[in-house]
C-alpha positions, 0 to 999 in steps of 0.5 A: 528144384520141385518135383521131379518126373520123365517120360520116355524119349520123343521127337524135337517137335513132340516134346515142344508141343507137350511142354507144360508150365514151369515147376522150379529152376535151379543152376543148370536147370529148370523143371517143367510139367510134361504130359500127365503125371511126368515132368523134364529136367531141362538142362540149360543149352550148353550144358554138357553132353557128359553131365546129363549122362552122368546125371541119368546113370546115377538116376538109373542105379537109384530107380533100380535100387527101389528107394524113395526117389522119383523114377528116371523114365527117359530123356527128351529134346526141347529145341537145342536143350536136352531134358531128363524125364521123370515121374512126377511127385506132388506135395510140397517139400519137407521144408515148406511142410515145417514152417506150415506147422513148425510144432510137428518138427520132431516128428520130421525130424525122425522122417528125415532120419529114417529116409537117411537111414535107409539109403546108408543100408544100401549098397551100389556099387555103380555109383562114383565114389564119395571120397574121389568126389570131395577130392575133385572139389577140394582140388578146385576149392578157391580160397585154400592154398596148395599146402592146405589143399594137400594136406586136406587131400591127406587127410581124406585119404585116410579116412574109410572107403564105405559102399553105402548110399550117399545122397550127397546133398540131404536137406528137408527141401529136398523132400518132397512129402507126396501122398504115398510118403516123402520122397528124396529129390536131386540125387545127381551128387549120389554117391558109394560111401561112408555114412559118416561122410553123408551125415556130416555134410547135412550137419554142415548144410544145418549150420551154415549160414542162411541169408536173412535180410530184412528179418528181425532180431527175434525172427533171425533168433527163432529160425537159429533154434529151429534150425538147431531143434531139428538137427538135434532131433534129426541125429537123435533118430539117425543114432537108434537106426544107424549107429554112428558115433559124433567122432565117426562123423566129425572126423569128415567135417575138414574134407567135406567143409573143404568141398563145399567152398567149391561150390561158391555159395555166397556167404559161407565162405568165412564159416567154411574157413573157420571149420577149415583153418581150426582143423588143420592147425589142429592135425589130428580129427577133433573130438565133439558132439556134433 
């Protein structure tokens, strides 16, 4: 969604007068510049207060841990829309930086791994359960039968709980390369849980198909090869910093893929169903390198 930034509450009139240029747009909110060195994440009109309060509380908990994240500074109203205020983080995303200097992918992958491992060494009991978050999404996942959901939920229940801080959507476009160092954004899905589940989600994001309309065959091949090389370098670096076996991560792939179905990402359904059906049919967790 672009850079974040906040600043303590203001009146509706003051908020309107300090709203700056649009910096980014997502499915739930828009990011605008806000005063000096700040941004406002302005939610779409009618977005539930419960969802906004949840994100505000998660941001507060993450800020308290001192992780590499934008500091939450408050909220403000702009007309009938509510916004959360964050410090503004200047710099390209890690994905943008990679596209500019692809020959540095190992260096970026190692920094990516270091950020992920650092958050997994932290605990925050106030965050919601990662397993329960997966379960909620699995229950409303389309294209799955109730019988399949029941099998997957039973499987998920048997997995370890864990108490590590998990981002829930960790990928290079959610990291800003700021002058002070990399900063992780979009913490709305942060949970407490097992690190292997969070790593499985990142692997799934890398392996998911991309919209490649207009790209020639060679460019498609190069992009797929680059994704694979970055993923392998990240996993090697992560294992050095926070030991996890391939089997630890593979055990989470089934519920993570099923939960991803509920997000309705265009072009992913076939990819996700292939993962789900192979594992549901086999029963016990599959083994193999990730």
